[in-house]
matplotlib code that plots the C-alpha trace (Angstrom):
import matplotlib.pyplot as plt

x = [8.4, 6.2, 8.7, 8.9, 5.2, 5.1, 8.2, 6.5, 3.3, 1.7, 2.1, 0.6, -2.3, -2.9, -3.1, -5.6, -7.6, -8.1, -9.2, -11.6, -13.2, -13.7, -14.5, -15.9, -15.7, -11.9, -12.3, -14.6, -11.6, -8.9, -10.6, -10.7, -7.3, -5.9, -7.7, -6.7, -3.1, -2.6, -5.2, -3.3, -6.5, -7.8, -4.6, -4.5, -8.1, -7.3, -4.1, -6.1, -8.6, -5.9, -4.1, -7.4, -8.1, -10.9, -8.6, -6.0, -8.8, -10.0, -6.5, -6.0, -9.2, -8.9, -10.2, -9.3, -12.0, -10.7, -7.1, -8.1, -10.0, -6.8, -4.7, -7.1, -6.9, -3.1, -2.9, -5.5, -4.0, -0.5, 0.6, 4.2, 3.9, 2.8, 3.2, 1.9, -1.8, -3.2, -3.8, -0.2, 1.1, -1.1, 0.0, 3.7, 3.4, 5.5, 2.6, 0.3, 2.9, 3.6, -0.1, -0.3, 2.4, 0.2, -2.1, 0.8, 2.1, -1.2, -1.7, 1.7, 0.6, -2.9, -1.5, 1.0, -1.8, -4.2, -1.7, 0.6, 4.2, 4.7, 6.7, 5.4, 2.5, 3.5, 0.4, -2.1, -0.8, -3.3, -3.0, -5.7, -6.8, -9.0, -11.8, -13.9, -13.0, -12.1, -12.9, -10.4, -7.9, -5.6, -2.3, 0.6, 3.5, 6.3, 8.5, 9.8, 13.3, 12.0, 9.7, 12.5, 14.7, 12.0, 11.5, 15.2, 15.5, 12.5, 13.9, 17.3, 15.6, 13.5, 16.6, 18.3, 15.2, 14.9, 18.2, 16.2, 13.8, 14.3, 17.1, 15.0, 13.3, 10.4, 9.7, 6.2, 7.2, 6.2, 7.4, 7.3, 7.2, 7.1, 10.1, 8.7, 9.5, 6.5, 5.2, 6.6, 3.6, 5.4, 3.1, 2.3, 0.5, -0.9, -2.2, -5.6, -8.2, -11.4, -13.6, -12.0, -10.4, -7.1, -5.9, -4.8, -8.4, -8.5, -5.1, -4.2, -2.2, -3.4, -6.6, -8.4, -11.7, -12.0, -15.1, -14.7, -11.9, -10.9, -8.6, -6.3, -4.5, -0.9, 1.7, 5.4, 7.9, 8.9, 12.6, 11.9, 14.1, 12.2, 13.6, 11.6, 11.2, 10.2, 11.4, 13.5, 16.8, 15.8, 14.7, 17.8, 20.0, 18.3, 18.8, 22.5, 23.3, 21.6, 21.7, 20.2, 20.5, 17.2, 18.1, 16.9, 13.7, 12.6, 13.9, 10.7, 8.1, 10.2, 11.3, 7.6, 6.6, 9.7, 10.9, 14.4, 16.6, 18.9, 20.5, 18.0, 18.4, 16.0, 16.9, 18.0, 15.3, 17.0, 20.1, 18.0, 16.5, 19.9, 19.8, 16.0, 12.9, 10.6, 10.5, 7.8, 6.8, 5.3, 2.5, 4.9, 7.5, 4.9, 3.8, 7.3, 9.0, 6.7, 7.1, 10.3, 13.5, 15.9, 19.7, 20.8, 24.5, 26.5, 30.0, 33.0, 34.5, 34.2, 31.3, 29.1, 27.2, 24.3, 25.4, 22.2, 18.7, 15.8, 12.0, 9.7, 6.7, 3.9, 4.2, 1.1, 1.1, 1.9, 2.5, 5.2, 6.8, 7.9, 11.2, 11.6, 9.3, 8.5, 4.7, 2.2, -1.6, -3.4, -7.1, -10.0, -10.4, -13.0, -14.9, -15.5, -17.4, -17.5, -20.2, -17.5, -18.0, -19.1, -17.2, -16.0, -18.5, -17.9, -20.0, -21.8]
y = [-10.5, -7.4, -5.3, -7.9, -7.9, -4.1, -3.8, -4.4, -3.3, -6.7, -7.2, -3.8, -4.4, -7.8, -6.0, -3.5, -6.2, -8.3, -5.2, -4.2, -7.6, -7.4, -3.7, -2.2, 1.2, 1.1, 1.2, 4.3, 6.0, 4.6, 5.4, 9.2, 9.2, 7.5, 9.7, 13.0, 12.4, 16.1, 16.2, 15.2, 15.1, 12.1, 10.1, 11.0, 9.7, 6.5, 6.0, 6.4, 3.7, 1.3, 1.3, 1.3, -1.6, -2.7, -3.2, -5.1, -7.3, -8.0, -9.0, -11.2, -13.1, -13.2, -16.6, -18.3, -16.4, -13.0, -13.9, -15.1, -11.8, -9.9, -12.1, -11.7, -7.9, -8.0, -10.2, -8.4, -5.0, -6.1, -4.0, -4.5, -2.5, 0.9, 3.2, 2.1, 2.7, 5.3, 2.7, 1.4, 4.9, 5.7, 2.5, 3.4, 6.7, 6.3, 7.3, 4.7, 2.0, 2.8, 2.6, -0.9, -2.4, -3.9, -5.3, -6.8, -8.5, -10.1, -11.1, -12.7, -15.0, -15.6, -16.5, -19.0, -20.6, -20.9, -22.0, -24.0, -24.6, -22.5, -25.0, -27.0, -29.3, -32.3, -34.3, -31.7, -30.2, -29.2, -27.8, -25.2, -25.4, -22.5, -23.8, -20.8, -21.2, -24.9, -28.2, -29.3, -31.9, -33.8, -31.9, -33.6, -33.9, -34.0, -32.0, -29.6, -29.4, -28.5, -25.9, -24.3, -24.2, -22.4, -19.9, -19.1, -18.6, -16.3, -14.3, -13.8, -12.8, -10.3, -8.8, -8.4, -6.8, -4.5, -2.8, -0.9, 0.6, 4.1, 4.3, 6.7, 4.4, 6.9, 6.5, 5.3, 1.7, -1.7, -5.2, -8.6, -7.8, -11.2, -12.7, -16.2, -18.8, -18.0, -18.2, -21.7, -24.0, -25.4, -27.1, -25.1, -26.2, -24.7, -26.3, -27.9, -26.7, -28.7, -25.7, -24.1, -26.8, -25.0, -21.7, -21.1, -20.5, -17.4, -15.9, -14.9, -11.7, -9.8, -11.9, -11.9, -12.8, -16.5, -18.1, -21.8, -24.2, -27.8, -28.7, -31.6, -33.2, -33.9, -35.8, -34.8, -37.5, -38.1, -37.4, -34.2, -31.3, -28.0, -24.6, -22.5, -18.8, -17.8, -14.2, -11.6, -13.3, -16.6, -14.8, -12.6, -15.7, -17.5, -14.5, -14.2, -17.9, -18.3, -14.8, -13.8, -10.1, -8.7, -5.0, -3.8, -5.8, -4.9, -1.3, 0.6, -1.6, -2.1, 1.5, 2.5, 0.0, 0.6, 4.1, 2.7, 2.6, -0.3, -3.3, -6.1, -9.8, -12.7, -16.4, -18.4, -21.0, -23.5, -23.4, -23.6, -26.8, -28.5, -28.3, -28.1, -29.8, -27.1, -23.6, -22.8, -19.3, -19.4, -17.1, -15.3, -15.1, -13.5, -10.9, -9.9, -10.1, -9.4, -6.0, -4.9, -3.7, -6.0, -5.9, -9.0, -8.5, -5.8, -4.8, -6.3, -2.9, -1.0, 1.0, -2.1, -0.3, -2.3, -3.6, -5.4, -5.6, -8.1, -8.0, -10.9, -10.2, -12.2, -15.1, -16.1, -17.0, -20.6, -21.4, -23.9, -23.9, -27.5, -27.3, -31.1, -34.0, -35.1, -35.0, -37.8, -37.6, -37.9, -38.3, -37.4, -33.8, -31.4, -28.7, -25.2, -22.1, -18.5, -15.9, -13.2, -11.3, -14.5, -17.5, -20.4, -23.3, -26.9, -28.3, -31.6]
z = [7.2, 7.5, 5.7, 2.9, 2.4, 2.2, 0.0, -3.3, -5.1, -5.1, -1.3, -0.6, -2.9, -1.2, 2.2, 0.9, -0.9, 2.3, 4.2, 1.5, 1.5, 5.2, 5.5, 2.3, 3.7, 3.4, -0.4, -0.1, 1.5, -0.8, -4.1, -3.7, -2.0, -5.0, -7.5, -5.7, -4.4, -4.0, -1.2, 2.0, 4.0, 2.0, 2.5, 6.2, 6.7, 4.9, 6.9, 10.1, 9.0, 7.9, 11.3, 13.3, 15.7, 13.4, 10.5, 12.5, 13.9, 10.3, 9.3, 12.3, 11.6, 7.8, 6.4, 3.2, 1.3, 2.4, 1.7, -1.8, -2.3, -1.4, -3.7, -6.5, -6.2, -6.1, -9.2, -11.3, -10.6, -11.9, -14.9, -16.2, -19.4, -18.0, -15.0, -11.6, -11.4, -8.9, -6.2, -6.4, -6.2, -3.2, -1.3, -2.0, 0.0, 3.2, 5.5, 4.0, 4.1, 7.8, 8.6, 7.0, 9.1, 11.8, 9.1, 7.1, 10.3, 10.9, 7.3, 7.1, 9.9, 8.5, 5.0, 6.5, 8.6, 5.7, 3.0, 5.1, 3.9, 0.8, -1.2, -4.0, -3.0, -5.2, -4.4, -5.7, -8.9, -11.6, -15.1, -16.0, -19.6, -20.8, -23.0, -24.0, -27.7, -27.9, -26.3, -23.6, -24.6, -22.2, -21.8, -23.5, -21.0, -23.5, -25.7, -23.1, -24.6, -28.0, -26.5, -24.5, -27.6, -29.4, -26.6, -26.4, -30.2, -30.1, -27.1, -28.8, -32.0, -30.1, -28.4, -31.8, -33.3, -30.4, -31.3, -33.9, -31.3, -29.8, -27.2, -25.0, -22.4, -22.2, -25.9, -26.8, -27.5, -26.1, -26.3, -24.7, -21.0, -19.4, -17.7, -17.8, -20.5, -22.7, -25.3, -25.2, -24.5, -21.5, -19.0, -15.9, -12.8, -9.6, -6.4, -6.6, -4.0, -3.3, -3.4, -6.5, -8.6, -8.8, -7.6, -11.2, -12.1, -10.0, -9.8, -13.4, -14.3, -17.3, -17.2, -20.6, -19.1, -19.8, -18.3, -19.0, -18.0, -17.6, -14.6, -15.2, -12.3, -13.1, -11.0, -11.0, -10.9, -7.2, -7.9, -9.9, -8.8, -8.3, -7.7, -5.2, -5.7, -2.2, -2.2, -4.0, -3.2, -4.8, -8.0, -8.3, -7.7, -10.5, -12.9, -11.8, -12.2, -15.6, -17.1, -20.4, -21.3, -22.5, -21.9, -25.4, -25.5, -21.9, -21.9, -22.5, -20.7, -17.5, -17.4, -17.3, -14.6, -12.4, -13.3, -13.7, -16.8, -16.5, -18.1, -17.6, -17.1, -17.1, -16.4, -19.5, -19.0, -21.3, -19.0, -15.9, -17.3, -17.0, -13.2, -12.4, -13.7, -12.6, -11.1, -8.5, -7.5, -4.0, -2.9, -0.6, -3.3, -5.6, -3.1, -2.1, -5.5, -8.5, -10.1, -8.3, -10.1, -8.2, -8.4, -10.1, -10.1, -8.4, -9.6, -7.9, -7.1, -3.8, -5.0, -5.3, -8.1, -9.6, -13.0, -14.0, -12.7, -13.1, -12.8, -12.1, -14.4, -15.8, -13.4, -11.5, -7.7, -6.9, -10.6, -11.5, -15.0, -15.9, -17.8, -18.3, -19.1, -15.5, -15.4, -15.8, -15.9, -12.5, -11.6, -13.9, -15.0, -13.7, -15.6, -14.3, -15.4, -14.1, -14.6, -14.7, -11.4, -9.6, -8.3, -10.4, -10.2, -11.0, -13.8, -13.4]

ax = plt.figure().add_subplot(projection="3d")
ax.plot(x, y, z, "-o")
ax.set_aspect("equal")
plt.show()
């Protein structure tokens, strides 16, 4: 499990974020080491601090607050349309990864103890509705098939249009970098937390800085069938079973973020909906999968060369996309406000 947590950029950022919350001096070492990667002395000093007994102790005793701080750093640092940032590049260095192993081992245990079973918590699902620019209205749990049909039509049109873009993956060109079924207006939920309302208030990739939200409890139908993305294998299986070729549309963005030029697949979400009502990305699945260029389908020949790859991008931790109309309203909503750098506070 330690290797899984350190195999991807989000897991490594999570480890650093937890340590930074507990020991701010870690960041005073990491920042210059990231800014000046040509200075081996800075990286060596950081590596020593990361594997120190104090860091391991901080990881072993990490509470929910520290784990949330680490998750927040991992999520907010995600960038799937550009090269890895300086900190991601620093944490990918072999010596730094090696120094994080005792910390990652402790954090894997701490995360499991705090979060419990990673699978969908059906009794505490909440939809976060951002209300900075409009008054919150109850989410309408219907029309999923129509929304998915619209998503697929738009995705196929984008792939056709992308044929006109430069073939060189390094060309200065961008596109729709998400691998989720958006923009589709499908309902999404995350687990509700008593002290936060919903984890979806805090863990948002590419966060635009919203400061007001309404949290609506929703209840999935008891017999709803949910696919769990609990790691890279579950994600690649989904892309291989329900493949949609998006090689032209993702070519430039995913080359920049992974450094790999490949044929790219994402799941055809309209096909997934025939077998599953929802798809849930666990916290562990997010930390070990997001941002990696994963082999979706190898060739059948003896070389086992990778024919196609896939990237999980733009999907928030613990978020479920509901592909069929299986949700009903739950308890009364709650209203939340953030001051930006401070915590989310419930409004009376």
